[in-house]
N, CA and C atoms as an extended XYZ file, in Angstrom:
420
Properties=species:S:1:pos:R:3:atomname:S:1:resname:S:1:resid:I:1 pbc="F F F"
N         0.758        4.856       -4.360 N   MET     1
C         1.593        5.027       -3.175 CA  MET     1
C         0.845        4.489       -1.959 C   MET     1
N         1.569        3.869       -1.084 N   LEU     2
C         0.977        3.270        0.094 CA  LEU     2
C         1.666        3.825        1.323 C   LEU     2
N         0.915        4.463        2.196 N   GLY     3
C         1.455        4.939        3.455 CA  GLY     3
C         0.692        4.287        4.582 C   GLY     3
N         1.372        3.797        5.586 N   LEU     4
C         0.731        3.079        6.679 CA  LEU     4
C         1.041        3.712        8.015 C   LEU     4
N         0.079        3.663        8.910 N   LEU     5
C         0.275        4.109       10.286 CA  LEU     5
C        -0.270        3.040       11.197 C   LEU     5
N         0.543        2.567       12.115 N   VAL     6
C         0.104        1.583       13.098 CA  VAL     6
C         0.307        2.189       14.469 C   VAL     6
N        -0.747        2.313       15.241 N   LEU     7
C        -0.650        2.861       16.583 CA  LEU     7
C        -0.399        1.733       17.565 C   LEU     7
N         0.509        1.961       18.489 N   ALA     8
C         0.848        0.945       19.480 CA  ALA     8
C         0.631        1.494       20.874 C   ALA     8
N         0.265        0.668       21.807 N   GLY     9
C         0.098        1.145       23.159 CA  GLY     9
C         0.042       -0.027       24.119 C   GLY     9
N         0.245        0.173       25.373 N   PRO    10
C         0.658        1.423       25.996 CA  PRO    10
C         2.159        1.632       25.876 C   PRO    10
N         2.597        2.874       25.904 N   ALA    11
C         4.028        3.157       25.821 CA  ALA    11
C         4.727        2.823       27.137 C   ALA    11
N         3.999        2.926       28.247 N   ARG    12
C         4.573        2.584       29.544 CA  ARG    12
C         3.447        2.080       30.441 C   ARG    12
N         3.640        0.922       31.040 N   ALA    13
C         2.625        0.346       31.914 CA  ALA    13
C         3.296       -0.387       33.058 C   ALA    13
N         2.587       -0.496       34.174 N   GLN    14
C         3.131       -1.215       35.321 CA  GLN    14
C         2.099       -2.210       35.812 C   GLN    14
N         2.536       -3.423       36.106 N   LYS    15
C         1.659       -4.488       36.582 CA  LYS    15
C         2.460       -5.385       37.513 C   LYS    15
N         1.987       -5.568       38.749 N   ASN    16
C         2.624       -6.479       39.710 CA  ASN    16
C         4.133       -6.328       39.780 C   ASN    16
N         4.611       -5.143       39.994 N   HIS    17
C         6.036       -4.852       40.139 CA  HIS    17
C         6.827       -4.982       38.846 C   HIS    17
N         6.145       -5.011       37.708 N   VAL    18
C         6.813       -5.083       36.413 CA  VAL    18
C         6.466       -3.823       35.635 C   VAL    18
N         7.499       -3.124       35.151 N   THR    19
C         7.294       -1.926       34.341 CA  THR    19
C         7.672       -2.236       32.902 C   THR    19
N         6.774       -1.923       31.985 N   PHE    20
C         6.976       -2.161       30.558 CA  PHE    20
C         7.109       -0.811       29.865 C   PHE    20
N         8.168       -0.656       29.058 N   THR    21
C         8.375        0.582       28.315 CA  THR    21
C         8.567        0.253       26.846 C   THR    21
N         7.823        0.949       26.001 N   LEU    22
C         7.951        0.820       24.556 CA  LEU    22
C         8.361        2.189       24.046 C   LEU    22
N         9.437        2.254       23.281 N   GLY    23
C        10.058        3.518       22.901 CA  GLY    23
C         9.304        4.370       21.901 C   GLY    23
N         8.159        3.936       21.416 N   SER    24
C         7.380        4.736       20.478 CA  SER    24
C         5.913        4.394       20.659 C   SER    24
N         5.051        5.388       20.519 N   SER    25
C         3.616        5.119       20.635 CA  SER    25
C         2.969        4.912       19.270 C   SER    25
N         3.725        5.107       18.209 N   SER    26
C         3.192        4.846       16.870 CA  SER    26
C         4.345        4.552       15.915 C   SER    26
N         4.013        3.851       14.855 N   ILE    27
C         4.974        3.595       13.798 CA  ILE    27
C         4.299        3.855       12.468 C   ILE    27
N         5.074        4.244       11.480 N   ASP    28
C         4.505        4.355       10.147 CA  ASP    28
C         5.503        3.862        9.121 C   ASP    28
N         4.956        3.410        8.018 N   PHE    29
C         5.746        2.844        6.939 CA  PHE    29
C         5.680        3.784        5.747 C   PHE    29
N         6.821        4.146        5.186 N   PRO    30
C         6.807        5.049        4.029 CA  PRO    30
C         6.317        4.313        2.782 C   PRO    30
N         5.870        5.069        1.807 N   SER    31
C         5.505        4.484        0.518 CA  SER    31
C         6.761        3.992       -0.183 C   SER    31
N         6.637        2.898       -0.918 N   ALA    32
C         7.778        2.352       -1.649 CA  ALA    32
C         7.267        1.564       -2.849 C   ALA    32
N         8.066        1.504       -3.883 N   ASP    33
C         7.739        0.787       -5.102 CA  ASP    33
C         7.824       -0.721       -4.847 C   ASP    33
N         6.705       -1.450       -4.947 N   PRO    34
C         6.736       -2.893       -4.712 CA  PRO    34
C         7.623       -3.664       -5.688 C   PRO    34
N         7.972       -3.049       -6.811 N   SER    35
C         8.853       -3.730       -7.773 CA  SER    35
C        10.278       -3.849       -7.252 C   SER    35
N        10.657       -2.935       -6.348 N   THR    36
C        12.037       -2.922       -5.858 CA  THR    36
C        12.154       -3.095       -4.345 C   THR    36
N        11.111       -2.738       -3.607 N   ILE    37
C        11.132       -2.835       -2.140 CA  ILE    37
C        10.034       -3.815       -1.722 C   ILE    37
N        10.449       -5.016       -1.324 N   PHE    38
C         9.480       -6.051       -0.960 CA  PHE    38
C         9.100       -6.004        0.512 C   PHE    38
N         9.976       -5.472        1.336 N   SER    39
C         9.744       -5.371        2.764 CA  SER    39
C        10.098       -3.952        3.198 C   SER    39
N         9.090       -3.210        3.665 N   ILE    40
C         9.280       -1.814        4.050 CA  ILE    40
C         9.535       -1.739        5.553 C   ILE    40
N        10.641       -1.135        5.939 N   ALA    41
C        10.957       -0.940        7.358 CA  ALA    41
C        10.208        0.286        7.881 C   ALA    41
N         9.694        0.195        9.095 N   ALA    42
C         9.033        1.337        9.729 CA  ALA    42
C        10.039        2.461        9.925 C   ALA    42
N         9.571        3.691        9.783 N   ASN    43
C        10.438        4.859        9.961 CA  ASN    43
C        11.072        4.905       11.348 C   ASN    43
N        10.389        4.380       12.340 N   GLU    44
C        10.850        4.479       13.737 CA  GLU    44
C        11.829        3.376       14.135 C   GLU    44
N        12.076        2.407       13.268 N   ASN    45
C        12.971        1.277       13.603 CA  ASN    45
C        14.366        1.744       13.972 C   ASN    45
N        15.021        1.074       14.911 N   PRO    46
C        14.448        0.128       15.861 CA  PRO    46
C        13.787        0.858       17.030 C   PRO    46
N        12.809        0.197       17.642 N   ILE    47
C        12.066        0.759       18.766 CA  ILE    47
C        12.555        0.080       20.044 C   ILE    47
N        12.959        0.872       21.011 N   PHE    48
C        13.438        0.359       22.297 CA  PHE    48
C        12.287       -0.307       23.048 C   PHE    48
N        12.573       -1.448       23.685 N   ILE    49
C        11.603       -2.130       24.541 CA  ILE    49
C        12.316       -2.533       25.826 C   ILE    49
N        11.612       -2.390       26.945 N   SER    50
C        12.220       -2.696       28.232 CA  SER    50
C        11.173       -3.256       29.186 C   SER    50
N        11.580       -4.245       29.963 N   VAL    51
C        10.761       -4.782       31.039 CA  VAL    51
C        11.641       -4.786       32.277 C   VAL    51
N        11.153       -4.127       33.330 N   LYS    52
C        11.918       -4.065       34.584 CA  LYS    52
C        11.047       -4.575       35.713 C   LYS    52
N        11.658       -5.395       36.552 N   SER    53
C        10.943       -5.992       37.667 CA  SER    53
C        11.567       -5.550       38.981 C   SER    53
N        10.717       -5.117       39.921 N   SER    54
C        11.230       -4.719       41.228 CA  SER    54
C        11.285       -5.910       42.184 C   SER    54
N        10.806       -7.043       41.756 N   ALA    55
C        10.865       -8.271       42.545 CA  ALA    55
C        11.116       -9.419       41.573 C   ALA    55
N        11.451      -10.585       42.106 N   LYS    56
C        11.665      -11.733       41.216 CA  LYS    56
C        10.293      -12.169       40.691 C   LYS    56
N         9.977      -11.686       39.517 N   THR    57
C         8.679      -11.929       38.910 CA  THR    57
C         8.867      -12.458       37.501 C   THR    57
N         8.127      -13.496       37.158 N   THR    58
C         8.118      -13.982       35.785 CA  THR    58
C         7.145      -13.108       34.998 C   THR    58
N         7.545      -12.703       33.818 N   TRP    59
C         6.710      -11.821       32.997 CA  TRP    59
C         6.622      -12.343       31.568 C   TRP    59
N         5.568      -11.898       30.882 N   ASN    60
C         5.351      -12.226       29.483 CA  ASN    60
C         4.742      -11.007       28.810 C   ASN    60
N         5.267      -10.632       27.652 N   VAL    61
C         4.719       -9.526       26.867 CA  VAL    61
C         4.180      -10.118       25.566 C   VAL    61
N         2.932       -9.773       25.253 N   SER    62
C         2.333      -10.232       24.002 CA  SER    62
C         1.722       -9.046       23.272 C   SER    62
N         1.395       -9.246       21.998 N   VAL    63
C         0.800       -8.188       21.188 CA  VAL    63
C        -0.366       -8.772       20.399 C   VAL    63
N        -1.437       -7.976       20.261 N   LEU    64
C        -2.623       -8.370       19.504 CA  LEU    64
C        -3.119       -7.161       18.731 C   LEU    64
N        -3.365       -7.339       17.447 N   ALA    65
C        -3.890       -6.255       16.614 CA  ALA    65
C        -5.407       -6.180       16.768 C   ALA    65
N        -5.940       -4.974       16.631 N   GLY    66
C        -7.380       -4.760       16.724 CA  GLY    66
C        -8.134       -5.199       15.478 C   GLY    66
N        -7.435       -5.595       14.450 N   GLY    67
C        -8.039       -6.026       13.190 CA  GLY    67
C        -7.035       -5.864       12.081 C   GLY    67
N        -7.514       -5.933       10.851 N   ASP    68
C        -6.640       -5.704        9.698 CA  ASP    68
C        -6.364       -4.217        9.553 C   ASP    68
N        -5.382       -3.862        8.727 N   LEU    69
C        -5.096       -2.465        8.429 CA  LEU    69
C        -6.261       -1.898        7.627 C   LEU    69
N        -6.724       -0.696        7.997 N   LEU    70
C        -7.911       -0.110        7.383 CA  LEU    70
C        -7.637        1.262        6.793 C   LEU    70
N        -8.206        1.490        5.623 N   SER    71
C        -8.221        2.808        4.984 CA  SER    71
C        -9.588        2.940        4.327 C   SER    71
N       -10.522        3.583        5.042 N   GLY    72
C       -11.901        3.618        4.553 CA  GLY    72
C       -12.429        2.198        4.488 C   GLY    72
N       -12.927        1.777        3.320 N   SER    73
C       -13.426        0.412        3.169 CA  SER    73
C       -12.347       -0.553        2.680 C   SER    73
N       -11.142       -0.055        2.392 N   ASP    74
C       -10.041       -0.906        1.945 CA  ASP    74
C        -9.344       -1.537        3.146 C   ASP    74
N        -8.927       -2.786        2.982 N   THR    75
C        -8.214       -3.486        4.052 CA  THR    75
C        -6.976       -4.185        3.507 C   THR    75
N        -6.014       -4.348        4.390 N   ILE    76
C        -4.820       -5.141        4.129 CA  ILE    76
C        -4.682       -6.070        5.330 C   ILE    76
N        -4.502       -7.366        5.113 N   PRO    77
C        -4.356       -8.279        6.251 CA  PRO    77
C        -3.218       -7.841        7.176 C   PRO    77
N        -3.503       -7.839        8.469 N   ILE    78
C        -2.513       -7.416        9.457 CA  ILE    78
C        -1.310       -8.358        9.462 C   ILE    78
N        -1.471       -9.562        8.940 N   SER    79
C        -0.365      -10.523        8.892 CA  SER    79
C         0.753      -10.071        7.947 C   SER    79
N         0.546       -8.973        7.231 N   ASN    80
C         1.602       -8.407        6.395 CA  ASN    80
C         2.574       -7.552        7.202 C   ASN    80
N         2.320       -7.412        8.496 N   VAL    81
C         3.224       -6.669        9.382 CA  VAL    81
C         3.912       -7.679       10.300 C   VAL    81
N         5.234       -7.633       10.308 N   SER    82
C         6.019       -8.524       11.163 CA  SER    82
C         7.060       -7.700       11.907 C   SER    82
N         7.739       -8.336       12.841 N   TRP    83
C         8.800       -7.650       13.569 CA  TRP    83
C         9.953       -8.609       13.845 C   TRP    83
N        11.122       -8.027       13.981 N   THR    84
C        12.298       -8.749       14.461 CA  THR    84
C        12.638       -8.178       15.827 C   THR    84
N        13.410       -8.895       16.594 N   ALA    85
C        13.732       -8.457       17.952 CA  ALA    85
C        15.195       -8.684       18.261 C   ALA    85
N        15.738       -7.803       19.103 N   THR    86
C        17.054       -8.019       19.692 CA  THR    86
C        16.854       -8.125       21.191 C   THR    86
N        17.819       -8.686       21.878 N   GLY    87
C        17.718       -8.890       23.318 CA  GLY    87
C        17.324      -10.333       23.587 C   GLY    87
N        17.982      -10.960       24.532 N   ALA    88
C        17.806      -12.384       24.782 CA  ALA    88
C        16.375      -12.766       25.160 C   ALA    88
N        15.607      -11.861       25.741 N   SER    89
C        14.259      -12.193       26.215 CA  SER    89
C        13.170      -11.950       25.182 C   SER    89
N        13.518      -11.381       24.023 N   PHE    90
C        12.508      -10.981       23.050 CA  PHE    90
C        12.618      -11.797       21.764 C   PHE    90
N        11.470      -12.001       21.098 N   VAL    91
C        11.416      -12.805       19.874 CA  VAL    91
C        10.666      -12.054       18.781 C   VAL    91
N        10.992      -12.362       17.542 N   GLY    92
C        10.285      -11.795       16.403 CA  GLY    92
C         8.981      -12.528       16.160 C   GLY    92
N         8.157      -11.962       15.263 N   GLY    93
C         6.883      -12.602       14.964 CA  GLY    93
C         6.109      -11.847       13.903 C   GLY    93
N         4.884      -12.254       13.728 N   THR    94
C         3.967      -11.654       12.764 CA  THR    94
C         2.697      -11.262       13.488 C   THR    94
N         2.168      -10.072       13.201 N   LEU    95
C         0.960       -9.612       13.871 CA  LEU    95
C        -0.248      -10.455       13.494 C   LEU    95
N        -1.164      -10.571       14.439 N   SER    96
C        -2.425      -11.270       14.252 CA  SER    96
C        -3.514      -10.487       14.971 C   SER    96
N        -4.732      -10.585       14.468 N   SER    97
C        -5.864       -9.966       15.160 CA  SER    97
C        -6.709      -11.019       15.870 C   SER    97
N        -6.306      -12.281       15.789 N   THR    98
C        -7.071      -13.349       16.432 CA  THR    98
C        -6.296      -14.086       17.521 C   THR    98
N        -4.964      -14.070       17.440 N   VAL    99
C        -4.127      -14.785       18.402 CA  VAL    99
C        -3.054      -13.838       18.928 C   VAL    99
N        -2.979      -13.694       20.249 N   SER   100
C        -1.902      -12.890       20.830 CA  SER   100
C        -0.567      -13.536       20.505 C   SER   100
N         0.377      -12.723       20.065 N   ARG   101
C         1.711      -13.214       19.718 CA  ARG   101
C         2.691      -12.812       20.809 C   ARG   101
N         3.534      -13.738       21.224 N   THR   102
C         4.533      -13.445       22.253 CA  THR   102
C         5.604      -12.530       21.683 C   THR   102
N         5.909      -11.479       22.424 N   VAL   103
C         6.996      -10.560       22.089 CA  VAL   103
C         8.219      -10.894       22.922 C   VAL   103
N         7.997      -11.352       24.153 N   GLY   104
C         9.105      -11.712       25.013 CA  GLY   104
C         8.633      -12.255       26.338 C   GLY   104
N         9.557      -12.896       27.054 N   SER   105
C         9.254      -13.403       28.386 CA  SER   105
C        10.557      -13.563       29.158 C   SER   105
N        10.430      -13.560       30.475 N   GLY   106
C        11.617      -13.712       31.298 CA  GLY   106
C        11.306      -13.609       32.769 C   GLY   106
N        12.370      -13.628       33.573 N   GLU   107
C        12.241      -13.523       35.026 CA  GLU   107
C        13.019      -12.344       35.582 C   GLU   107
N        13.787      -11.682       34.749 N   GLN   108
C        14.602      -10.569       35.218 CA  GLN   108
C        14.405       -9.381       34.298 C   GLN   108
N        15.087       -8.302       34.640 N   ASN   109
C        15.052       -7.123       33.785 CA  ASN   109
C        15.574       -7.474       32.397 C   ASN   109
N        14.963       -6.888       31.387 N   ALA   110
C        15.395       -7.155       30.015 CA  ALA   110
C        15.150       -5.921       29.160 C   ALA   110
N        16.024       -5.722       28.199 N   SER   111
C        15.813       -4.644       27.229 CA  SER   111
C        16.312       -5.109       25.877 C   SER   111
N        15.787       -4.486       24.849 N   GLY   112
C        16.156       -4.830       23.485 CA  GLY   112
C        15.474       -3.884       22.523 C   GLY   112
N        15.302       -4.319       21.300 N   THR   113
C        14.630       -3.499       20.299 CA  THR   113
C        13.674       -4.361       19.477 C   THR   113
N        12.652       -3.703       18.940 N   LEU   114
C        11.750       -4.302       17.971 CA  LEU   114
C        11.865       -3.494       16.689 C   LEU   114
N        11.919       -4.170       15.558 N   SER   115
C        11.920       -3.509       14.257 CA  SER   115
C        10.756       -4.077       13.455 C   SER   115
N         9.857       -3.188       13.022 N   PHE   116
C         8.651       -3.599       12.305 CA  PHE   116
C         8.841       -3.467       10.798 C   PHE   116
N         8.223       -4.405       10.058 N   PHE   117
C         8.333       -4.453        8.601 CA  PHE   117
C         6.969       -4.739        7.986 C   PHE   117
N         6.740       -4.175        6.808 N   PHE   118
C         5.499       -4.377        6.082 CA  PHE   118
C         5.795       -5.074        4.760 C   PHE   118
N         5.072       -6.167        4.462 N   ALA   119
C         5.242       -6.903        3.206 CA  ALA   119
C         4.555       -6.118        2.088 C   ALA   119
N         5.342       -5.506        1.234 N   ASN   120
C         4.860       -4.614        0.180 CA  ASN   120
C         4.295       -5.411       -1.000 C   ASN   120
N         3.261       -4.871       -1.658 N   SER   121
C         2.660       -5.554       -2.800 CA  SER   121
C         1.885       -4.571       -3.671 C   SER   121
N         1.830       -4.853       -4.966 N   TRP   122
C         1.001       -4.068       -5.885 CA  TRP   122
C        -0.486       -4.332       -5.656 C   TRP   122
N        -0.830       -5.378       -4.937 N   ASN   123
C        -2.229       -5.764       -4.746 CA  ASN   123
C        -2.992       -4.866       -3.783 C   ASN   123
N        -2.309       -3.981       -3.073 N   TYR   124
C        -2.979       -3.145       -2.076 CA  TYR   124
C        -3.426       -1.827       -2.692 C   TYR   124
N        -4.682       -1.420       -2.462 N   PRO   125
C        -5.102       -0.099       -2.911 CA  PRO   125
C        -4.325        0.985       -2.155 C   PRO   125
N        -3.997        2.065       -2.841 N   ALA   126
C        -3.275        3.173       -2.193 CA  ALA   126
C        -4.143        3.763       -1.090 C   ALA   126
N        -3.495        4.251       -0.051 N   GLY   127
C        -4.233        4.878        1.042 CA  GLY   127
C        -3.395        4.981        2.291 C   GLY   127
N        -3.952        5.646        3.279 N   ALA   128
C        -3.329        5.746        4.599 CA  ALA   128
C        -4.065        4.769        5.500 C   ALA   128
N        -3.414        3.690        5.832 N   TYR   129
C        -4.020        2.621        6.606 CA  TYR   129
C        -3.657        2.762        8.075 C   TYR   129
N        -4.583        2.354        8.933 N   GLU   130
C        -4.358        2.427       10.379 CA  GLU   130
C        -4.875        1.179       11.065 C   GLU   130
N        -4.286        0.898       12.209 N   GLN   131
C        -4.791       -0.129       13.099 CA  GLN   131
C        -4.100        0.024       14.443 C   GLN   131
N        -4.815       -0.291       15.497 N   THR   132
C        -4.248       -0.268       16.844 CA  THR   132
C        -3.736       -1.659       17.192 C   THR   132
N        -2.553       -1.705       17.754 N   ILE   133
C        -2.044       -2.961       18.296 CA  ILE   133
C        -1.834       -2.754       19.793 C   ILE   133
N        -2.195       -3.761       20.560 N   THR   134
C        -2.142       -3.644       22.018 CA  THR   134
C        -1.113       -4.611       22.590 C   THR   134
N        -0.184       -4.053       23.346 N   PHE   135
C         0.803       -4.863       24.050 CA  PHE   135
C         0.246       -5.161       25.435 C   PHE   135
N         0.322       -6.418       25.852 N   THR   136
C        -0.170       -6.837       27.162 CA  THR   136
C         0.991       -7.418       27.949 C   THR   136
N         1.128       -6.978       29.202 N   VAL   137
C         2.163       -7.477       30.097 CA  VAL   137
C         1.496       -8.320       31.172 C   VAL   137
N         1.925       -9.559       31.275 N   MET   138
C         1.418      -10.442       32.326 CA  MET   138
C         2.571      -10.698       33.305 C   MET   138
N         2.297      -10.601       34.591 N   ALA   139
C         3.299      -10.872       35.616 CA  ALA   139
C         2.767      -11.978       36.514 C   ALA   139
N         3.657      -12.937       36.810 N   PHE   140
C         3.241      -14.098       37.595 CA  PHE   140
C         4.036      -14.179       38.875 C   PHE   140
């Protein structure tokens, strides 16, 4: 059985008149049989995301993982976690611990959802895996 926990932050941040809100501070993936479930949806899906600007400001939201998923000495590449997005300003992607991935960008207020998925496989040792992912808001 494989259970995963991914911590996300910050849930709410403000930078240069831009407020970023993420509807959950953590996500976890339930255990599932890799023979029948190839992509595991996070229990918290979909997660609300919002960017609000009090002035005409261009903004960009990106995400970077702190490393691979860890359970003791066992690891699973963080690239096995991906997300889809709703809302015109937001895009889907795959997590990385070396390259910040764009979650969204725009010039006005925007809201939508992110849904996270884990690529399931028999190759992973059972365990409770964790990793921190950091969302960064840039305002220009």
